[in-house]
C-alpha positions in Angstrom: -9.5 -2.1 4.5 -6.6 -4.1 3.8 -6.0 -7.7 4.6 -2.5 -9.4 4.8 -1.1 -12.8 4.3 -2.5 -16.2 5.4 -3.3 -15.1 9.1 -5.4 -12.3 7.4 -4.4 -9.3 9.3 -6.9 -6.7 8.8 -6.6 -2.8 8.7 -9.3 -0.2 8.2 -8.2 3.0 6.4 -10.1 5.8 8.3 -8.4 8.8 6.7 -4.6 7.5 5.6 -2.4 4.7 5.7 1.3 4.6 5.3 3.6 1.7 4.1 7.3 1.4 4.3 10.1 0.5 6.5 10.1 3.8 8.7 8.8 3.9 12.2 6.0 6.5 11.1 4.4 3.9 8.9 1.2 2.2 9.9 2.6 -1.2 8.1 6.3 -1.5 8.5 8.0 -3.6 5.8 10.6 -6.0 6.8 12.4 -6.2 3.4 15.9 -4.7 3.8 15.8 -2.7 0.7 12.3 -1.3 1.3 12.2 2.4 1.4 11.4 4.4 4.5 8.1 5.5 2.8 6.7 3.5 0.0 3.2 4.2 -0.5 0.3 6.3 1.0 -3.5 5.6 0.9 -5.8 8.2 1.4 -9.6 8.0 1.6 -11.3 10.6 -0.2 -14.9 11.3 -1.7 -14.4 9.0 -4.6 -12.8 6.0 -2.5 -9.1 5.4 -1.6 -6.4 6.4 -3.7 -2.9 4.9 -3.5 0.1 7.3 -4.0 3.5 5.9 -4.6 5.9 8.0 -2.4 9.0 5.8 -3.1 12.0 6.9 -5.0 11.3 4.4 -7.9 8.1 3.8 -9.7 8.7 0.1 -9.8 8.5 -0.1 -5.9 4.8 -0.3 -5.7 2.6 -2.5 -7.7 -1.2 -2.8 -8.0 -2.2 -5.9 -9.7 1.2 -6.6 -10.9 1.6 -3.1 -12.6 3.9 -0.4 -11.4 2.3 2.8 -9.9 4.2 5.8 -11.0 2.0 8.4 -9.2 -1.4 7.5 -8.1 -4.2 5.0 -8.7 -7.8 4.8 -7.4 -8.1 1.5 -5.5 -10.9 -0.9 -6.4 -12.3 -3.8 -4.4 -9.9 -6.8 -4.6 -6.8 -4.9 -5.9 -3.7 -6.5 -4.9 -0.9 -4.1 -3.7 2.7 -5.5 -3.6 5.7 -3.7 -2.0 9.0 -5.5 -1.7 7.5 -9.1 -1.1 4.5 -7.9 1.0 1.2 -8.2 -0.6 -2.0 -6.7 0.6 -5.6 -7.1 -0.7 -7.7 -4.0 -0.8 -11.4 -4.5 0.5 -14.1 -2.0 0.2 
């Protein structure tokens, strides 16, 4: 599950969740320089993994560190993409 911002919008990840500026994304980013596809979160046997699908490894941050390929998300992780920050909750 993700929560976003002061209004605490919550989204549950059933199988996958896409972040980016494109219309196919589950969360559409408003930043003008955000890529059409920035990140993909996939629920697997071991939990949820975040994949950076953006053209730059510095586009997607988890807890302030760039994600080059993939990272297994843990409860409370902060995901940042071009000024949009989400908190991952189990």
